[in-house]
N, CA, C and O atoms as CSV, one atom per row, in Angstrom:
chain,resi,resn,atom,element,x,y,z
A,1,UNK,N,N,-4.547,-12.496,2.918
A,1,UNK,CA,C,-3.332,-12.210,2.177
A,1,UNK,C,C,-3.021,-10.713,2.281
A,1,UNK,O,O,-3.933,-9.889,2.211
A,2,UNK,N,N,-1.766,-10.363,2.443
A,2,UNK,CA,C,-1.384,-8.949,2.587
A,2,UNK,C,C,-1.689,-8.121,1.344
A,2,UNK,O,O,-1.917,-8.662,0.262
A,3,UNK,N,N,-1.689,-6.821,1.515
A,3,UNK,CA,C,-1.917,-5.900,0.405
A,3,UNK,C,C,-0.816,-6.064,-0.639
A,3,UNK,O,O,0.339,-6.347,-0.321
A,4,UNK,N,N,-1.217,-5.876,-1.901
A,4,UNK,CA,C,-0.295,-5.991,-3.028
A,4,UNK,C,C,-0.375,-4.699,-3.836
A,4,UNK,O,O,-1.460,-4.173,-4.083
A,5,UNK,N,N,0.794,-4.194,-4.244
A,5,UNK,CA,C,0.853,-2.962,-5.022
A,5,UNK,C,C,1.150,-3.288,-6.483
A,5,UNK,O,O,2.097,-4.014,-6.786
A,6,UNK,N,N,0.339,-2.750,-7.377
A,6,UNK,CA,C,0.594,-2.853,-8.811
A,6,UNK,C,C,1.498,-1.679,-9.172
A,6,UNK,O,O,1.040,-0.539,-9.257
A,7,UNK,N,N,2.773,-1.958,-9.381
A,7,UNK,CA,C,3.755,-0.909,-9.633
A,7,UNK,C,C,3.431,-0.092,-10.881
A,7,UNK,O,O,3.810,1.076,-10.972
A,8,UNK,N,N,2.743,-0.687,-11.827
A,8,UNK,CA,C,2.411,0.042,-13.056
A,8,UNK,C,C,1.330,1.104,-12.820
A,8,UNK,O,O,1.179,2.025,-13.623
A,9,UNK,N,N,0.580,0.975,-11.719
A,9,UNK,CA,C,-0.458,1.953,-11.389
A,9,UNK,C,C,-0.024,2.950,-10.317
A,9,UNK,O,O,-0.552,4.059,-10.251
A,10,UNK,N,N,0.925,2.564,-9.488
A,10,UNK,CA,C,1.364,3.411,-8.380
A,10,UNK,C,C,2.143,4.619,-8.899
A,10,UNK,O,O,3.089,4.474,-9.673
A,11,UNK,N,N,1.728,5.827,-8.459
A,11,UNK,CA,C,2.430,7.036,-8.883
A,11,UNK,C,C,3.392,7.566,-7.813
A,11,UNK,O,O,3.980,8.636,-7.973
A,12,UNK,N,N,3.545,6.811,-6.726
A,12,UNK,CA,C,4.502,7.189,-5.692
A,12,UNK,C,C,4.087,8.371,-4.839
A,12,UNK,O,O,4.940,9.064,-4.286
A,13,UNK,N,N,2.785,8.612,-4.722
A,13,UNK,CA,C,2.310,9.785,-3.971
A,13,UNK,C,C,2.573,9.690,-2.466
A,13,UNK,O,O,2.744,10.713,-1.803
A,14,UNK,N,N,2.608,8.469,-1.923
A,14,UNK,CA,C,2.916,8.271,-0.511
A,14,UNK,C,C,1.743,8.370,0.442
A,14,UNK,O,O,1.928,8.252,1.653
A,15,UNK,N,N,0.547,8.583,-0.068
A,15,UNK,CA,C,-0.632,8.676,0.800
A,15,UNK,C,C,-0.807,7.400,1.612
A,15,UNK,O,O,-1.159,7.461,2.791
A,16,UNK,N,N,-0.570,6.266,1.007
A,16,UNK,CA,C,-0.736,4.984,1.693
A,16,UNK,C,C,0.247,4.814,2.845
A,16,UNK,O,O,-0.078,4.210,3.868
A,17,UNK,N,N,1.453,5.353,2.671
A,17,UNK,CA,C,2.471,5.269,3.722
A,17,UNK,C,C,1.968,5.970,4.977
A,17,UNK,O,O,2.108,5.455,6.087
A,18,UNK,N,N,1.387,7.139,4.794
A,18,UNK,CA,C,0.855,7.916,5.919
A,18,UNK,C,C,-0.387,7.266,6.521
A,18,UNK,O,O,-0.631,7.392,7.721
A,19,UNK,N,N,-1.165,6.580,5.710
A,19,UNK,CA,C,-2.437,6.001,6.156
A,19,UNK,C,C,-2.273,4.670,6.885
A,19,UNK,O,O,-3.103,4.332,7.730
A,20,UNK,N,N,-1.233,3.914,6.581
A,20,UNK,CA,C,-1.060,2.581,7.166
A,20,UNK,C,C,-0.856,2.660,8.683
A,20,UNK,O,O,0.110,3.267,9.147
A,21,UNK,N,N,-1.758,2.052,9.453
A,21,UNK,CA,C,-1.679,2.163,10.914
A,21,UNK,C,C,-0.535,1.368,11.553
A,21,UNK,O,O,-0.187,1.610,12.709
A,22,UNK,N,N,0.046,0.434,10.819
A,22,UNK,CA,C,1.125,-0.377,11.392
A,22,UNK,C,C,2.479,-0.132,10.725
A,22,UNK,O,O,3.455,-0.813,11.041
A,23,UNK,N,N,2.546,0.825,9.812
A,23,UNK,CA,C,3.806,1.166,9.163
A,23,UNK,C,C,4.349,0.080,8.258
A,23,UNK,O,O,5.561,-0.119,8.176
A,24,UNK,N,N,3.458,-0.623,7.579
A,24,UNK,CA,C,3.873,-1.748,6.735
A,24,UNK,C,C,4.248,-1.337,5.314
A,24,UNK,O,O,4.665,-2.179,4.519
A,25,UNK,N,N,4.107,-0.060,4.987
A,25,UNK,CA,C,4.373,0.387,3.619
A,25,UNK,C,C,5.542,1.356,3.601
A,25,UNK,O,O,5.609,2.291,4.398
A,26,UNK,N,N,6.470,1.112,2.667
A,26,UNK,CA,C,7.559,2.054,2.452
A,26,UNK,C,C,7.532,2.470,0.991
A,26,UNK,O,O,6.999,1.756,0.141
A,27,UNK,N,N,8.100,3.609,0.711
A,27,UNK,CA,C,8.060,4.163,-0.633
A,27,UNK,C,C,9.468,4.286,-1.187
A,27,UNK,O,O,10.324,4.955,-0.608
A,28,UNK,N,N,9.693,3.640,-2.303
A,28,UNK,CA,C,10.927,3.816,-3.078
A,28,UNK,C,C,10.484,4.496,-4.375
A,28,UNK,O,O,10.050,5.648,-4.340
A,29,UNK,N,N,10.581,3.835,-5.482
A,29,UNK,CA,C,10.001,4.380,-6.715
A,29,UNK,C,C,8.487,4.238,-6.684
A,29,UNK,O,O,7.760,5.029,-7.285
A,30,UNK,N,N,8.031,3.221,-5.977
A,30,UNK,CA,C,6.603,2.985,-5.776
A,30,UNK,C,C,6.423,2.357,-4.403
A,30,UNK,O,O,7.400,1.977,-3.757
A,31,UNK,N,N,5.182,2.247,-3.958
A,31,UNK,CA,C,4.903,1.701,-2.631
A,31,UNK,C,C,5.222,0.206,-2.582
A,31,UNK,O,O,5.006,-0.524,-3.549
A,32,UNK,N,N,5.735,-0.225,-1.440
A,32,UNK,CA,C,6.023,-1.639,-1.217
A,32,UNK,C,C,5.479,-2.015,0.156
A,32,UNK,O,O,5.749,-1.338,1.148
A,33,UNK,N,N,4.708,-3.103,0.204
A,33,UNK,CA,C,4.097,-3.561,1.451
A,33,UNK,C,C,4.929,-4.683,2.052
A,33,UNK,O,O,5.239,-5.664,1.376
A,34,UNK,N,N,5.289,-4.538,3.322
A,34,UNK,CA,C,5.993,-5.598,4.047
A,34,UNK,C,C,4.957,-6.627,4.483
A,34,UNK,O,O,4.145,-6.362,5.369
A,35,UNK,N,N,4.989,-7.791,3.862
A,35,UNK,CA,C,3.996,-8.833,4.110
A,35,UNK,C,C,3.981,-9.332,5.550
A,35,UNK,O,O,2.952,-9.802,6.034
A,36,UNK,N,N,5.113,-9.231,6.231
A,36,UNK,CA,C,5.184,-9.708,7.611
A,36,UNK,C,C,4.534,-8.738,8.599
A,36,UNK,O,O,4.155,-9.130,9.702
A,37,UNK,N,N,4.410,-7.482,8.201
A,37,UNK,CA,C,3.830,-6.469,9.083
A,37,UNK,C,C,2.360,-6.197,8.749
A,37,UNK,O,O,1.568,-5.897,9.643
A,38,UNK,N,N,1.996,-6.298,7.481
A,38,UNK,CA,C,0.637,-5.982,7.017
A,38,UNK,C,C,-0.415,-6.796,7.769
A,38,UNK,O,O,-0.300,-8.014,7.900
A,39,UNK,N,N,-1.443,-6.099,8.258
A,39,UNK,CA,C,-2.533,-6.763,8.989
A,39,UNK,C,C,-3.791,-6.929,8.136
A,39,UNK,O,O,-4.833,-7.359,8.631
A,40,UNK,N,N,-3.684,-6.586,6.850
A,40,UNK,CA,C,-4.798,-6.725,5.907
A,40,UNK,C,C,-6.006,-5.881,6.288
A,40,UNK,O,O,-7.144,-6.287,6.049
A,41,UNK,N,N,-5.772,-4.710,6.880
A,41,UNK,CA,C,-6.884,-3.857,7.315
A,41,UNK,C,C,-7.591,-3.170,6.151
A,41,UNK,O,O,-8.767,-2.824,6.258
A,42,UNK,N,N,-6.882,-2.971,5.040
A,42,UNK,CA,C,-7.477,-2.354,3.868
A,42,UNK,C,C,-7.434,-0.844,3.825
A,42,UNK,O,O,-7.960,-0.244,2.888
A,43,UNK,N,N,-6.827,-0.213,4.805
A,43,UNK,CA,C,-6.765,1.255,4.831
A,43,UNK,C,C,-6.064,1.799,3.587
A,43,UNK,O,O,-6.497,2.805,3.025
A,44,UNK,N,N,-5.011,1.159,3.161
A,44,UNK,CA,C,-4.266,1.611,1.986
A,44,UNK,C,C,-5.078,1.420,0.705
A,44,UNK,O,O,-5.014,2.239,-0.212
A,45,UNK,N,N,-5.832,0.342,0.657
A,45,UNK,CA,C,-6.679,0.068,-0.514
A,45,UNK,C,C,-7.715,1.172,-0.658
A,45,UNK,O,O,-7.937,1.678,-1.759
A,46,UNK,N,N,-8.344,1.546,0.439
A,46,UNK,CA,C,-9.394,2.563,0.418
A,46,UNK,C,C,-8.876,3.954,0.064
A,46,UNK,O,O,-9.596,4.740,-0.553
A,47,UNK,N,N,-7.631,4.272,0.446
A,47,UNK,CA,C,-7.113,5.630,0.285
A,47,UNK,C,C,-6.354,5.847,-1.031
A,47,UNK,O,O,-6.155,6.992,-1.437
A,48,UNK,N,N,-5.935,4.790,-1.690
A,48,UNK,CA,C,-5.097,4.920,-2.895
A,48,UNK,C,C,-5.864,5.590,-4.042
A,48,UNK,O,O,-6.875,5.058,-4.503
A,49,UNK,N,N,-5.387,6.760,-4.506
A,49,UNK,CA,C,-6.110,7.476,-5.562
A,49,UNK,C,C,-6.008,6.823,-6.945
A,49,UNK,O,O,-6.832,7.099,-7.817
A,50,UNK,N,N,-5.015,5.969,-7.153
A,50,UNK,CA,C,-4.853,5.315,-8.461
A,50,UNK,C,C,-5.311,3.864,-8.455
A,50,UNK,O,O,-5.169,3.159,-9.455
A,51,UNK,N,N,-5.864,3.415,-7.324
A,51,UNK,CA,C,-6.335,2.038,-7.160
A,51,UNK,C,C,-5.240,1.015,-7.466
A,51,UNK,O,O,-5.491,-0.032,-8.063
A,52,UNK,N,N,-4.004,1.351,-7.036
A,52,UNK,CA,C,-2.856,0.487,-7.285
A,52,UNK,C,C,-2.704,-0.612,-6.242
A,52,UNK,O,O,-1.921,-1.542,-6.436
A,53,UNK,N,N,-3.442,-0.520,-5.138
A,53,UNK,CA,C,-3.282,-1.475,-4.044
A,53,UNK,C,C,-4.540,-2.323,-3.912
A,53,UNK,O,O,-5.663,-1.822,-3.980
A,54,UNK,N,N,-4.322,-3.617,-3.722
A,54,UNK,CA,C,-5.450,-4.528,-3.544
A,54,UNK,C,C,-5.123,-5.563,-2.486
A,54,UNK,O,O,-3.958,-5.802,-2.168
A,55,UNK,N,N,-6.155,-6.165,-1.952
A,55,UNK,CA,C,-5.995,-7.304,-1.046
A,55,UNK,C,C,-6.356,-8.544,-1.852
A,55,UNK,O,O,-7.503,-8.712,-2.264
A,56,UNK,N,N,-5.380,-9.402,-2.073
A,56,UNK,CA,C,-5.635,-10.598,-2.885
A,56,UNK,C,C,-5.797,-11.811,-2.023
A,56,UNK,O,O,-6.017,-12.908,-2.536
């Protein structure tokens, strides 16, 4: 299952956007993962400082 962002935890820092190797994350008010592009690599989960991203 693709990465999921908990909007209540995301502070919009954008670190995950830079870390995603396939460009599956975009930032508006908070990070949003494009489920069709996400490869479930977990790079965003590992780098998120607020632990807002998970693989479910």
